[in-house]
N, CA and C atoms of all chains as a GROMACS GRO file, in nm:
protein
  600
    1MET      N    1   0.084  -0.120   0.000
    1MET     CA    2   0.000   0.000   0.000
    1MET      C    3   0.088   0.125   0.000
    2LYS      N    4   0.055   0.219  -0.093
    2LYS     CA    5   0.133   0.343  -0.100
    2LYS      C    6   0.102   0.431   0.022
    3ASN      N    7   0.200   0.508   0.063
    3ASN     CA    8   0.174   0.601   0.174
    3ASN      C    9   0.267   0.722   0.165
    4ARG      N   10   0.233   0.824   0.243
    4ARG     CA   11   0.310   0.950   0.239
    4ARG      C   12   0.400   0.966   0.361
    5LEU      N   13   0.429   0.855   0.427
    5LEU     CA   14   0.505   0.862   0.552
    5LEU      C   15   0.640   0.932   0.536
    6LYS      N   16   0.712   0.898   0.429
    6LYS     CA   17   0.846   0.953   0.410
    6LYS      C   18   0.840   1.105   0.394
    7VAL      N   19   0.741   1.150   0.315
    7VAL     CA   20   0.724   1.295   0.291
    7VAL      C   21   0.686   1.364   0.421
    8LEU      N   22   0.588   1.307   0.492
    8LEU     CA   23   0.541   1.368   0.617
    8LEU      C   24   0.654   1.375   0.720
    9ARG      N   25   0.735   1.271   0.721
    9ARG     CA   26   0.848   1.267   0.815
    9ARG      C   27   0.951   1.374   0.776
   10ALA      N   28   0.978   1.385   0.646
   10ALA     CA   29   1.077   1.481   0.599
   10ALA      C   30   1.030   1.625   0.628
   11GLU      N   31   0.899   1.649   0.611
   11GLU     CA   32   0.842   1.782   0.639
   11GLU      C   33   0.869   1.826   0.784
   12ARG      N   34   0.871   1.729   0.871
   12ARG     CA   35   0.894   1.759   1.013
   12ARG      C   36   1.041   1.747   1.051
   13ASP      N   37   1.123   1.712   0.950
   13ASP     CA   38   1.266   1.697   0.973
   13ASP      C   39   1.297   1.588   1.077
   14TRP      N   40   1.222   1.482   1.070
   14TRP     CA   41   1.245   1.370   1.162
   14TRP      C   42   1.325   1.262   1.090
   15SER      N   43   1.411   1.195   1.163
   15SER     CA   44   1.479   1.078   1.108
   15SER      C   45   1.386   0.957   1.127
   16GLN      N   46   1.421   0.846   1.064
   16GLN     CA   47   1.340   0.724   1.084
   16GLN      C   48   1.339   0.685   1.232
   17ALA      N   49   1.454   0.707   1.296
   17ALA     CA   50   1.463   0.673   1.439
   17ALA      C   51   1.371   0.762   1.522
   18ASP      N   52   1.362   0.892   1.485
   18ASP     CA   53   1.272   0.985   1.556
   18ASP      C   54   1.128   0.938   1.546
   19LEU      N   55   1.088   0.905   1.422
   19LEU     CA   56   0.950   0.859   1.400
   19LEU      C   57   0.925   0.728   1.476
   20ALA      N   58   1.025   0.640   1.472
   20ALA     CA   59   1.013   0.511   1.542
   20ALA      C   60   0.989   0.535   1.692
   21ASP      N   61   1.067   0.629   1.747
   21ASP     CA   62   1.052   0.663   1.890
   21ASP      C   63   0.912   0.713   1.921
   22ARG      N   64   0.864   0.803   1.833
   22ARG     CA   65   0.731   0.862   1.856
   22ARG      C   66   0.618   0.761   1.844
   23LEU      N   67   0.641   0.659   1.759
   23LEU     CA   68   0.537   0.558   1.740
   23LEU      C   69   0.556   0.437   1.832
   24ASP      N   70   0.670   0.438   1.903
   24ASP     CA   71   0.704   0.327   1.991
   24ASP      C   72   0.716   0.195   1.914
   25VAL      N   73   0.784   0.204   1.798
   25VAL     CA   74   0.816   0.085   1.720
   25VAL      C   75   0.966   0.090   1.686
   26SER      N   76   1.016  -0.015   1.622
   26SER     CA   77   1.158  -0.016   1.587
   26SER      C   78   1.181   0.062   1.456
   27ARG      N   79   1.307   0.100   1.432
   27ARG     CA   80   1.339   0.175   1.310
   27ARG      C   81   1.313   0.090   1.186
   28GLN      N   82   1.338  -0.039   1.198
   28GLN     CA   83   1.314  -0.128   1.084
   28GLN      C   84   1.165  -0.135   1.049
   29THR      N   85   1.080  -0.114   1.149
   29THR     CA   86   0.935  -0.111   1.123
   29THR      C   87   0.900   0.013   1.042
   30VAL      N   88   0.956   0.128   1.081
   30VAL     CA   89   0.933   0.252   1.007
   30VAL      C   90   0.981   0.236   0.863
   31ASN      N   91   1.098   0.176   0.847
   31ASN     CA   92   1.153   0.154   0.714
   31ASN      C   93   1.060   0.066   0.630
   32ALA      N   94   1.011  -0.043   0.689
   32ALA     CA   95   0.921  -0.135   0.616
   32ALA      C   96   0.790  -0.066   0.579
   33LEU      N   97   0.743   0.023   0.668
   33LEU     CA   98   0.620   0.098   0.639
   33LEU      C   99   0.643   0.194   0.523
   34GLU      N  100   0.757   0.265   0.528
   34GLU     CA  101   0.786   0.365   0.426
   34GLU      C  102   0.803   0.306   0.286
   35THR      N  103   0.858   0.186   0.278
   35THR     CA  104   0.875   0.123   0.146
   35THR      C  105   0.740   0.078   0.090
   36GLY      N  106   0.638   0.077   0.176
   36GLY     CA  107   0.504   0.036   0.132
   36GLY      C  108   0.490  -0.116   0.124
   37LYS      N  109   0.592  -0.186   0.171
   37LYS     CA  110   0.588  -0.333   0.163
   37LYS      C  111   0.522  -0.395   0.285
   38TYR      N  112   0.510  -0.317   0.391
   38TYR     CA  113   0.441  -0.367   0.509
   38TYR      C  114   0.323  -0.275   0.540
   39ASP      N  115   0.204  -0.333   0.543
   39ASP     CA  116   0.084  -0.255   0.577
   39ASP      C  117   0.059  -0.264   0.727
   40PRO      N  118   0.045  -0.148   0.792
   40PRO     CA  119   0.026  -0.152   0.938
   40PRO      C  120  -0.112  -0.206   0.975
   41SER      N  121  -0.123  -0.252   1.098
   41SER     CA  122  -0.254  -0.291   1.151
   41SER      C  123  -0.337  -0.164   1.170
   42LEU      N  124  -0.466  -0.178   1.189
   42LEU     CA  125  -0.551  -0.060   1.212
   42LEU      C  126  -0.505   0.021   1.334
   43PRO      N  127  -0.475  -0.044   1.450
   43PRO     CA  128  -0.430   0.036   1.564
   43PRO      C  129  -0.304   0.117   1.534
   44LEU      N  130  -0.206   0.057   1.461
   44LEU     CA  131  -0.084   0.133   1.429
   44LEU      C  132  -0.115   0.244   1.329
   45ALA      N  133  -0.203   0.216   1.233
   45ALA     CA  134  -0.242   0.319   1.135
   45ALA      C  135  -0.306   0.438   1.207
   46PHE      N  136  -0.390   0.411   1.306
   46PHE     CA  137  -0.453   0.519   1.384
   46PHE      C  138  -0.349   0.597   1.464
   47ARG      N  139  -0.250   0.525   1.518
   47ARG     CA  140  -0.143   0.592   1.594
   47ARG      C  141  -0.066   0.687   1.503
   48ILE      N  142  -0.037   0.639   1.381
   48ILE     CA  143   0.036   0.721   1.283
   48ILE      C  144  -0.048   0.844   1.247
   49ALA      N  145  -0.176   0.821   1.221
   49ALA     CA  146  -0.266   0.931   1.184
   49ALA      C  147  -0.274   1.036   1.296
   50ARG      N  148  -0.285   0.990   1.419
   50ARG     CA  149  -0.292   1.083   1.534
   50ARG      C  150  -0.164   1.163   1.547
   51LEU      N  151  -0.049   1.094   1.526
   51LEU     CA  152   0.080   1.161   1.539
   51LEU      C  153   0.094   1.275   1.437
   52PHE      N  154   0.051   1.251   1.313
   52PHE     CA  155   0.063   1.353   1.209
   52PHE      C  156  -0.060   1.444   1.204
   53GLU      N  157  -0.157   1.418   1.289
   53GLU     CA  158  -0.284   1.493   1.294
   53GLU      C  159  -0.351   1.497   1.157
   54LEU      N  160  -0.355   1.380   1.093
   54LEU     CA  161  -0.419   1.366   0.962
   54LEU      C  162  -0.510   1.243   0.967
   55SER      N  163  -0.596   1.231   0.864
   55SER     CA  164  -0.679   1.110   0.860
   55SER      C  165  -0.597   0.996   0.798
   56ILE      N  166  -0.638   0.874   0.825
   56ILE     CA  167  -0.566   0.757   0.772
   56ILE      C  168  -0.563   0.762   0.619
   57GLU      N  169  -0.676   0.802   0.558
   57GLU     CA  170  -0.684   0.805   0.411
   57GLU      C  171  -0.589   0.908   0.350
   58THR      N  172  -0.555   1.012   0.426
   58THR     CA  173  -0.462   1.113   0.375
   58THR      C  174  -0.320   1.058   0.372
   59ILE      N  175  -0.292   0.965   0.462
   59ILE     CA  176  -0.156   0.910   0.472
   59ILE      C  177  -0.140   0.785   0.385
   60PHE      N  178  -0.240   0.698   0.388
   60PHE     CA  179  -0.233   0.572   0.312
   60PHE      C  180  -0.330   0.575   0.195
   61GLN      N  181  -0.280   0.534   0.078
   61GLN     CA  182  -0.365   0.529  -0.041
   61GLN      C  183  -0.388   0.384  -0.083
   62ASP      N  184  -0.516   0.348  -0.085
   62ASP     CA  185  -0.553   0.214  -0.129
   62ASP      C  186  -0.537   0.207  -0.280
   63GLU      N  187  -0.458   0.110  -0.326
   63GLU     CA  188  -0.432   0.100  -0.471
   63GLU      C  189  -0.541   0.023  -0.544
   64ALA      N  190  -0.632  -0.036  -0.470
   64ALA     CA  191  -0.735  -0.119  -0.535
   64ALA      C  192  -0.831  -0.034  -0.618
   65MET      N  193   1.729  -1.416   1.644
   65MET     CA  194   1.589  -1.381   1.673
   65MET      C  195   1.575  -1.236   1.711
   66ILE      N  196   1.678  -1.180   1.773
   66ILE     CA  197   1.670  -1.043   1.824
   66ILE      C  198   1.770  -0.954   1.752
   67CYS      N  199   1.730  -0.826   1.732
   67CYS     CA  200   1.821  -0.734   1.666
   67CYS      C  201   1.919  -0.671   1.765
   68ASP      N  202   1.980  -0.558   1.728
   68ASP     CA  203   2.084  -0.499   1.814
   68ASP      C  204   2.031  -0.458   1.952
   69THR      N  205   2.120  -0.473   2.050
   69THR     CA  206   2.080  -0.456   2.189
   69THR      C  207   2.039  -0.313   2.226
   70LYS      N  208   2.095  -0.213   2.154
   70LYS     CA  209   2.068  -0.074   2.188
   70LYS      C  210   1.919  -0.039   2.169
   71THR      N  211   1.864  -0.092   2.060
   71THR     CA  212   1.725  -0.057   2.029
   71THR      C  213   1.630  -0.170   2.067
   72MET      N  214   1.678  -0.262   2.150
   72MET     CA  215   1.599  -0.379   2.188
   72MET      C  216   1.473  -0.339   2.264
   73SER      N  217   1.362  -0.404   2.228
   73SER     CA  218   1.237  -0.376   2.298
   73SER      C  219   1.239  -0.439   2.437
   74LEU      N  220   1.146  -0.396   2.519
   74LEU     CA  221   1.136  -0.449   2.656
   74LEU      C  222   1.113  -0.601   2.650
   75ALA      N  223   1.028  -0.643   2.554
   75ALA     CA  224   0.998  -0.785   2.540
   75ALA      C  225   1.123  -0.864   2.501
   76ALA      N  226   1.206  -0.804   2.414
   76ALA     CA  227   1.329  -0.871   2.370
   76ALA      C  228   1.428  -0.884   2.486
   77LYS      N  229   1.436  -0.778   2.568
   77LYS     CA  230   1.524  -0.783   2.685
   77LYS      C  231   1.477  -0.892   2.781
   78ARG      N  232   1.345  -0.898   2.799
   78ARG     CA  233   1.286  -1.000   2.886
   78ARG      C  234   1.315  -1.140   2.831
   79TYR      N  235   1.309  -1.152   2.698
   79TYR     CA  236   1.336  -1.280   2.633
   79TYR      C  237   1.479  -1.326   2.664
   80ILE      N  238   1.575  -1.234   2.649
   80ILE     CA  239   1.715  -1.267   2.676
   80ILE      C  240   1.732  -1.305   2.823
   81ALA      N  241   1.667  -1.228   2.911
   81ALA     CA  242   1.679  -1.252   3.056
   81ALA      C  243   1.622  -1.390   3.093
   82ARG      N  244   1.528  -1.440   3.016
   82ARG     CA  245   1.471  -1.573   3.043
   82ARG      C  246   1.550  -1.682   2.972
   83PHE      N  247   1.593  -1.651   2.848
   83PHE     CA  248   1.659  -1.750   2.763
   83PHE      C  249   1.794  -1.792   2.821
   84ALA      N  250   1.873  -1.695   2.866
   84ALA     CA  251   2.009  -1.725   2.915
   84ALA      C  252   2.006  -1.825   3.032
   85PRO      N  253   1.928  -1.801   3.138
   85PRO     CA  254   1.926  -1.900   3.247
   85PRO      C  255   1.870  -2.036   3.204
   86ALA      N  256   1.773  -2.036   3.111
   86ALA     CA  257   1.716  -2.164   3.065
   86ALA      C  258   1.822  -2.245   2.992
   87MET      N  259   1.905  -2.179   2.909
   87MET     CA  260   2.009  -2.252   2.836
   87MET      C  261   2.119  -2.298   2.930
   88THR      N  262   2.151  -2.214   3.031
   88THR     CA  263   2.251  -2.252   3.131
   88THR      C  264   2.201  -2.375   3.205
   89ALA      N  265   2.073  -2.374   3.243
   89ALA     CA  266   2.012  -2.487   3.313
   89ALA      C  267   2.018  -2.611   3.225
   90TYR      N  268   1.993  -2.592   3.094
   90TYR     CA  269   1.995  -2.705   3.002
   90TYR      C  270   2.131  -2.774   3.004
   91VAL      N  271   2.239  -2.694   2.990
   91VAL     CA  272   2.374  -2.751   2.988
   91VAL      C  273   2.402  -2.824   3.119
   92GLY      N  274   2.368  -2.759   3.230
   92GLY     CA  275   2.391  -2.819   3.362
   92GLY      C  276   2.314  -2.949   3.380
   93VAL      N  277   2.185  -2.946   3.349
   93VAL     CA  278   2.099  -3.064   3.368
   93VAL      C  279   2.142  -3.176   3.274
   94LEU      N  280   2.178  -3.141   3.151
   94LEU     CA  281   2.220  -3.242   3.053
   94LEU      C  282   2.343  -3.318   3.104
   95PHE      N  283   2.445  -3.242   3.147
   95PHE     CA  284   2.567  -3.307   3.194
   95PHE      C  285   2.541  -3.388   3.320
   96ALA      N  286   2.463  -3.333   3.412
   96ALA     CA  287   2.432  -3.403   3.537
   96ALA      C  288   2.357  -3.533   3.507
   97SER      N  289   2.262  -3.525   3.416
   97SER     CA  290   2.181  -3.642   3.381
   97SER      C  291   2.268  -3.752   3.318
   98ILE      N  292   2.353  -3.713   3.221
   98ILE     CA  293   2.440  -3.812   3.154
   98ILE      C  294   2.535  -3.874   3.256
   99TRP      N  295   2.594  -3.788   3.340
   99TRP     CA  296   2.692  -3.836   3.440
   99TRP      C  297   2.626  -3.937   3.535
  100TRP      N  298   2.507  -3.900   3.585
  100TRP     CA  299   2.440  -3.985   3.683
  100TRP      C  300   2.402  -4.121   3.621
  101ILE      N  301   2.350  -4.117   3.498
  101ILE     CA  302   2.308  -4.241   3.431
  101ILE      C  303   2.429  -4.332   3.406
  102ARG      N  304   2.542  -4.270   3.366
  102ARG     CA  305   2.663  -4.348   3.338
  102ARG      C  306   2.722  -4.410   3.463
  103HIS      N  307   2.727  -4.331   3.569
  103HIS     CA  308   2.800  -4.376   3.688
  103HIS      C  309   2.716  -4.450   3.790
  104HIS      N  310   2.585  -4.434   3.790
  104HIS     CA  311   2.504  -4.496   3.894
  104HIS      C  312   2.404  -4.599   3.842
  105ASP      N  313   2.402  -4.615   3.709
  105ASP     CA  314   2.316  -4.717   3.647
  105ASP      C  315   2.175  -4.722   3.709
  106PRO      N  316   2.104  -4.609   3.706
  106PRO     CA  317   1.971  -4.607   3.770
  106PRO      C  318   1.867  -4.688   3.690
  107HIS      N  319   1.761  -4.726   3.758
  107HIS     CA  320   1.654  -4.802   3.693
  107HIS      C  321   1.518  -4.744   3.730
  108GLY      N  322   1.416  -4.790   3.660
  108GLY     CA  323   1.277  -4.755   3.694
  108GLY      C  324   1.248  -4.606   3.687
  109VAL      N  325   1.175  -4.559   3.787
  109VAL     CA  326   1.128  -4.419   3.788
  109VAL      C  327   1.245  -4.320   3.782
  110LEU      N  328   1.352  -4.352   3.857
  110LEU     CA  329   1.468  -4.261   3.860
  110LEU      C  330   1.528  -4.245   3.720
  111LEU      N  331   1.537  -4.356   3.647
  111LEU     CA  332   1.590  -4.350   3.510
  111LEU      C  333   1.500  -4.264   3.421
  112TRP      N  334   1.369  -4.282   3.438
  112TRP     CA  335   1.273  -4.200   3.363
  112TRP      C  336   1.296  -4.051   3.392
  113LEU      N  337   1.308  -4.019   3.520
  113LEU     CA  338   1.324  -3.879   3.560
  113LEU      C  339   1.455  -3.820   3.508
  114LEU      N  340   1.563  -3.898   3.523
  114LEU     CA  341   1.694  -3.848   3.478
  114LEU      C  342   1.698  -3.833   3.326
  115ALA      N  343   1.633  -3.926   3.257
  115ALA     CA  344   1.635  -3.922   3.110
  115ALA      C  345   1.553  -3.804   3.057
  116ILE      N  346   1.440  -3.774   3.121
  116ILE     CA  347   1.352  -3.666   3.073
  116ILE      C  348   1.404  -3.527   3.116
  117ALA      N  349   1.487  -3.524   3.222
  117ALA     CA  350   1.530  -3.395   3.282
  117ALA      C  351   1.585  -3.294   3.179
  118PRO      N  352   1.675  -3.334   3.087
  118PRO     CA  353   1.729  -3.233   2.994
  118PRO      C  354   1.623  -3.174   2.900
  119ALA      N  355   1.512  -3.247   2.883
  119ALA     CA  356   1.406  -3.195   2.794
  119ALA      C  357   1.334  -3.077   2.858
  120LEU      N  358   1.330  -3.074   2.992
  120LEU     CA  359   1.251  -2.970   3.060
  120LEU      C  360   1.300  -2.828   3.030
  121PRO      N  361   1.434  -2.799   3.042
  121PRO     CA  362   1.477  -2.663   3.005
  121PRO      C  363   1.452  -2.631   2.857
  122VAL      N  364   1.459  -2.734   2.771
  122VAL     CA  365   1.432  -2.711   2.628
  122VAL      C  366   1.286  -2.673   2.609
  123ILE      N  367   1.197  -2.743   2.681
  123ILE     CA  368   1.054  -2.710   2.674
  123ILE      C  369   1.033  -2.568   2.728
  124ALA      N  370   1.111  -2.532   2.831
  124ALA     CA  371   1.104  -2.395   2.886
  124ALA      C  372   1.143  -2.294   2.779
  125VAL      N  373   1.248  -2.326   2.700
  125VAL     CA  374   1.292  -2.235   2.593
  125VAL      C  375   1.180  -2.216   2.490
  126ILE      N  376   1.110  -2.326   2.458
  126ILE     CA  377   0.998  -2.317   2.362
  126ILE      C  378   0.891  -2.222   2.418
  127ALA      N  379   0.861  -2.238   2.546
  127ALA     CA  380   0.762  -2.151   2.611
  127ALA      C  381   0.811  -2.006   2.612
  128ILE      N  382   0.942  -1.986   2.636
  128ILE     CA  383   1.001  -1.851   2.640
  128ILE      C  384   0.988  -1.784   2.503
  129MET      N  385   1.007  -1.862   2.396
  129MET     CA  386   0.989  -1.809   2.260
  129MET      C  387   0.843  -1.768   2.238
  130GLY      N  388   0.752  -1.850   2.288
  130GLY     CA  389   0.610  -1.820   2.277
  130GLY      C  390   0.574  -1.694   2.354
  131LEU      N  391   0.630  -1.680   2.475
  131LEU     CA  392   0.604  -1.561   2.556
  131LEU      C  393   0.654  -1.435   2.486
  132TYR      N  394   0.772  -1.448   2.422
  132TYR     CA  395   0.826  -1.332   2.350
  132TYR      C  396   0.730  -1.287   2.241
  133LEU      N  397   0.677  -1.386   2.168
  133LEU     CA  398   0.581  -1.353   2.061
  133LEU      C  399   0.458  -1.280   2.116
  134ILE      N  400   0.414  -1.323   2.232
  134ILE     CA  401   0.295  -1.261   2.294
  134ILE      C  402   0.329  -1.120   2.343
  135GLU      N  403   0.448  -1.105   2.401
  135GLU     CA  404   0.482  -0.979   2.468
  135GLU      C  405   0.537  -0.871   2.374
  136GLU      N  406   0.594  -0.911   2.260
  136GLU     CA  407   0.652  -0.813   2.168
  136GLU      C  408   0.542  -0.720   2.115
  137GLN      N  409   0.560  -0.592   2.138
  137GLN     CA  410   0.458  -0.494   2.099
  137GLN      C  411   0.473  -0.446   1.956
  138ASP      N  412   0.594  -0.464   1.900
  138ASP     CA  413   0.619  -0.416   1.764
  138ASP      C  414   0.563  -0.518   1.664
  139GLU      N  415   0.453  -0.481   1.599
  139GLU     CA  416   0.382  -0.579   1.514
  139GLU      C  417   0.463  -0.626   1.394
  140PHE      N  418   0.549  -0.538   1.340
  140PHE     CA  419   0.631  -0.578   1.225
  140PHE      C  420   0.736  -0.682   1.268
  141VAL      N  421   0.800  -0.656   1.381
  141VAL     CA  422   0.899  -0.751   1.435
  141VAL      C  423   0.832  -0.886   1.460
  142ARG      N  424   0.712  -0.880   1.518
  142ARG     CA  425   0.636  -1.001   1.548
  142ARG      C  426   0.601  -1.076   1.419
  143SER      N  427   0.558  -1.001   1.319
  143SER     CA  428   0.518  -1.061   1.193
  143SER      C  429   0.635  -1.129   1.122
  144THR      N  430   0.752  -1.063   1.120
  144THR     CA  431   0.868  -1.124   1.053
  144THR      C  432   0.915  -1.248   1.130
  145LEU      N  433   0.905  -1.241   1.263
  145LEU     CA  434   0.945  -1.356   1.344
  145LEU      C  435   0.853  -1.476   1.318
  146VAL      N  436   0.724  -1.450   1.309
  146VAL     CA  437   0.628  -1.558   1.283
  146VAL      C  438   0.657  -1.620   1.145
  147GLN      N  439   0.685  -1.534   1.046
  147GLN     CA  440   0.717  -1.587   0.913
  147GLN      C  441   0.843  -1.673   0.916
  148ALA      N  442   0.946  -1.624   0.990
  148ALA     CA  443   1.070  -1.702   1.001
  148ALA      C  444   1.043  -1.834   1.072
  149MET      N  445   0.956  -1.831   1.174
  149MET     CA  446   0.920  -1.954   1.246
  149MET      C  447   0.850  -2.053   1.151
  150LEU      N  448   0.763  -2.000   1.064
  150LEU     CA  449   0.693  -2.087   0.969
  150LEU      C  450   0.792  -2.151   0.871
  151TRP      N  451   0.891  -2.071   0.828
  151TRP     CA  452   0.996  -2.128   0.743
  151TRP      C  453   1.072  -2.237   0.818
  152GLY      N  454   1.106  -2.207   0.943
  152GLY     CA  455   1.177  -2.304   1.026
  152GLY      C  456   1.096  -2.432   1.040
  153LEU      N  457   0.967  -2.415   1.065
  153LEU     CA  458   0.877  -2.530   1.081
  153LEU      C  459   0.870  -2.612   0.952
  154GLY      N  460   0.852  -2.542   0.841
  154GLY     CA  461   0.841  -2.609   0.711
  154GLY      C  462   0.968  -2.686   0.676
  155VAL      N  463   1.083  -2.621   0.694
  155VAL     CA  464   1.211  -2.685   0.662
  155VAL      C  465   1.231  -2.807   0.754
  156THR      N  466   1.199  -2.791   0.883
  156THR     CA  467   1.217  -2.902   0.978
  156THR      C  468   1.126  -3.019   0.943
  157LEU      N  469   0.999  -2.991   0.916
  157LEU     CA  470   0.904  -3.099   0.883
  157LEU      C  471   0.946  -3.169   0.753
  158ALA      N  472   0.980  -3.089   0.652
  158ALA     CA  473   1.019  -3.147   0.522
  158ALA      C  474   1.149  -3.227   0.538
  159GLY      N  475   1.247  -3.164   0.604
  159GLY     CA  476   1.378  -3.229   0.621
  159GLY      C  477   1.367  -3.358   0.700
  160CYS      N  478   1.290  -3.356   0.810
  160CYS     CA  479   1.278  -3.475   0.895
  160CYS      C  480   1.202  -3.587   0.823
  161THR      N  481   1.101  -3.548   0.745
  161THR     CA  482   1.026  -3.649   0.669
  161THR      C  483   1.118  -3.718   0.568
  162ALA      N  484   1.192  -3.636   0.491
  162ALA     CA  485   1.284  -3.691   0.392
  162ALA      C  486   1.390  -3.778   0.459
  163TRP      N  487   1.446  -3.725   0.571
  163TRP     CA  488   1.550  -3.798   0.643
  163TRP      C  489   1.497  -3.934   0.692
  164GLY      N  490   1.376  -3.936   0.741
  164GLY     CA  491   1.315  -4.059   0.794
  164GLY      C  492   1.305  -4.166   0.687
  165PHE      N  493   1.267  -4.127   0.566
  165PHE     CA  494   1.257  -4.227   0.458
  165PHE      C  495   1.395  -4.276   0.415
  166LEU      N  496   1.494  -4.184   0.416
  166LEU     CA  497   1.631  -4.225   0.381
  166LEU      C  498   1.687  -4.318   0.489
  167GLU      N  499   1.648  -4.287   0.615
  167GLU     CA  500   1.692  -4.368   0.728
  167GLU      C  501   1.637  -4.510   0.717
  168ASN      N  502   1.514  -4.520   0.667
  168ASN     CA  503   1.446  -4.649   0.650
  168ASN      C  504   1.528  -4.748   0.568
  169VAL      N  505   1.598  -4.695   0.467
  169VAL     CA  506   1.678  -4.784   0.380
  169VAL      C  507   1.827  -4.772   0.414
  170GLU      N  508   1.854  -4.717   0.533
  170GLU     CA  509   1.990  -4.707   0.588
  170GLU      C  510   2.088  -4.630   0.498
  171LEU      N  511   2.035  -4.528   0.428
  171LEU     CA  512   2.123  -4.443   0.348
  171LEU      C  513   2.184  -4.333   0.433
  172VAL      N  514   2.117  -4.301   0.542
  172VAL     CA  515   2.167  -4.199   0.636
  172VAL      C  516   2.160  -4.256   0.778
  173PRO      N  517   2.246  -4.204   0.868
  173PRO     CA  518   2.242  -4.256   1.007
  173PRO      C  519   2.114  -4.212   1.079
  174HIS      N  520   2.085  -4.276   1.192
  174HIS     CA  521   1.967  -4.242   1.271
  174HIS      C  522   1.981  -4.102   1.330
  175LEU      N  523   1.875  -4.024   1.318
  175LEU     CA  524   1.876  -3.888   1.373
  175LEU      C  525   1.795  -3.888   1.503
  176PRO      N  526   1.862  -3.861   1.617
  176PRO     CA  527   1.786  -3.859   1.743
  176PRO      C  528   1.682  -3.747   1.740
  177LEU      N  529   1.564  -3.776   1.794
  177LEU     CA  530   1.453  -3.679   1.786
  177LEU      C  531   1.481  -3.549   1.862
  178TYR      N  532   1.571  -3.554   1.962
  178TYR     CA  533   1.599  -3.429   2.036
  178TYR      C  534   1.671  -3.325   1.950
  179LEU      N  535   1.716  -3.367   1.832
  179LEU     CA  536   1.781  -3.271   1.743
  179LEU      C  537   1.679  -3.189   1.661
  180VAL      N  538   1.552  -3.227   1.669
  180VAL     CA  539   1.449  -3.159   1.590
  180VAL      C  540   1.439  -3.010   1.627
  181PHE      N  541   1.442  -2.980   1.757
  181PHE     CA  542   1.429  -2.840   1.799
  181PHE      C  543   1.549  -2.755   1.754
  182PRO      N  544   1.675  -2.804   1.775
  182PRO     CA  545   1.788  -2.727   1.722
  182PRO      C  546   1.779  -2.707   1.570
  183VAL      N  547   1.730  -2.809   1.497
  183VAL     CA  548   1.716  -2.796   1.351
  183VAL      C  549   1.616  -2.683   1.321
  184PHE      N  550   1.504  -2.683   1.394
  184PHE     CA  551   1.402  -2.578   1.378
  184PHE      C  552   1.463  -2.440   1.405
  185CYS      N  553   1.537  -2.429   1.516
  185CYS     CA  554   1.598  -2.299   1.553
  185CYS      C  555   1.696  -2.254   1.445
  186GLY      N  556   1.777  -2.347   1.395
  186GLY     CA  557   1.875  -2.315   1.291
  186GLY      C  558   1.807  -2.265   1.165
  187ALA      N  559   1.703  -2.338   1.122
  187ALA     CA  560   1.631  -2.301   1.000
  187ALA      C  561   1.562  -2.166   1.017
  188MET      N  562   1.505  -2.144   1.136
  188MET     CA  563   1.439  -2.017   1.164
  188MET      C  564   1.541  -1.902   1.160
  189GLY      N  565   1.658  -1.926   1.219
  189GLY     CA  566   1.764  -1.826   1.222
  189GLY      C  567   1.810  -1.789   1.082
  190VAL      N  568   1.825  -1.890   0.996
  190VAL     CA  569   1.868  -1.865   0.858
  190VAL      C  570   1.760  -1.788   0.783
  191ALA      N  571   1.633  -1.822   0.809
  191ALA     CA  572   1.521  -1.760   0.737
  191ALA      C  573   1.505  -1.612   0.774
  192GLN      N  574   1.537  -1.575   0.897
  192GLN     CA  575   1.506  -1.439   0.946
  192GLN      C  576   1.559  -1.325   0.858
  193PRO      N  577   1.690  -1.325   0.824
  193PRO     CA  578   1.736  -1.214   0.739
  193PRO      C  579   1.668  -1.210   0.602
  194PHE      N  580   1.634  -1.329   0.549
  194PHE     CA  581   1.568  -1.334   0.418
  194PHE      C  582   1.426  -1.276   0.427
  195VAL      N  583   1.357  -1.310   0.536
  195VAL     CA  584   1.221  -1.257   0.556
  195VAL      C  585   1.228  -1.104   0.569
  196ARG      N  586   1.323  -1.054   0.649
  196ARG     CA  587   1.337  -0.909   0.671
  196ARG      C  588   1.369  -0.836   0.542
  197ARG      N  589   1.454  -0.902   0.457
  197ARG     CA  590   1.498  -0.837   0.334
  197ARG      C  591   1.381  -0.809   0.240
  198ARG      N  592   1.276  -0.889   0.251
  198ARG     CA  593   1.160  -0.869   0.162
  198ARG      C  594   1.092  -0.735   0.186
  199TYR      N  595   1.117  -0.675   0.301
  199TYR     CA  596   1.050  -0.548   0.336
  199TYR      C  597   1.139  -0.426   0.318
  200GLN      N  598   1.261  -0.448   0.266
  200GLN     CA  599   1.354  -0.334   0.253
  200GLN      C  600   1.338  -0.262   0.120
   0.00000   0.00000   0.00000
């Protein structure tokens, strides 16, 4: 699933480690999310949305 | 199974704290059991107890791995570990089945069943970096 995580993170000048800390996940998880190869669970998607103060649909784009 | 210690999750630290004493206990119990059986020639219930004793810390390690899976909060880490475990399981089941048939016609030596868990752990360990690489 495509997402805007990398752009949103760059806008805030956060490193992957910074974002990982804020989401309470590992850096490799942030990396897997950013490549779009790992789709987060709903609870993690909501955590990401809350952190960026955006809706889930604004961050993740369903390719279907 | 676990990544670098600096960024280790609480669950991973707990896993190490449980795993290390269980493996130490395994080595101790294994040697004690072998020594006692060799030198005292026990029979009956005592032989049963001494023979099964080394399996108990190994069973504890299996439970410790299960606890880690339950306690790890990072869903991606959990997901890659489960996939690596499935690879380990598949390789072990396939390998042991093939080995058993080869053993039947004496093409390969007898494989003691207690080696099944180390084979699983080895296969899981080899699978882990490959599973992780799929997400990079």
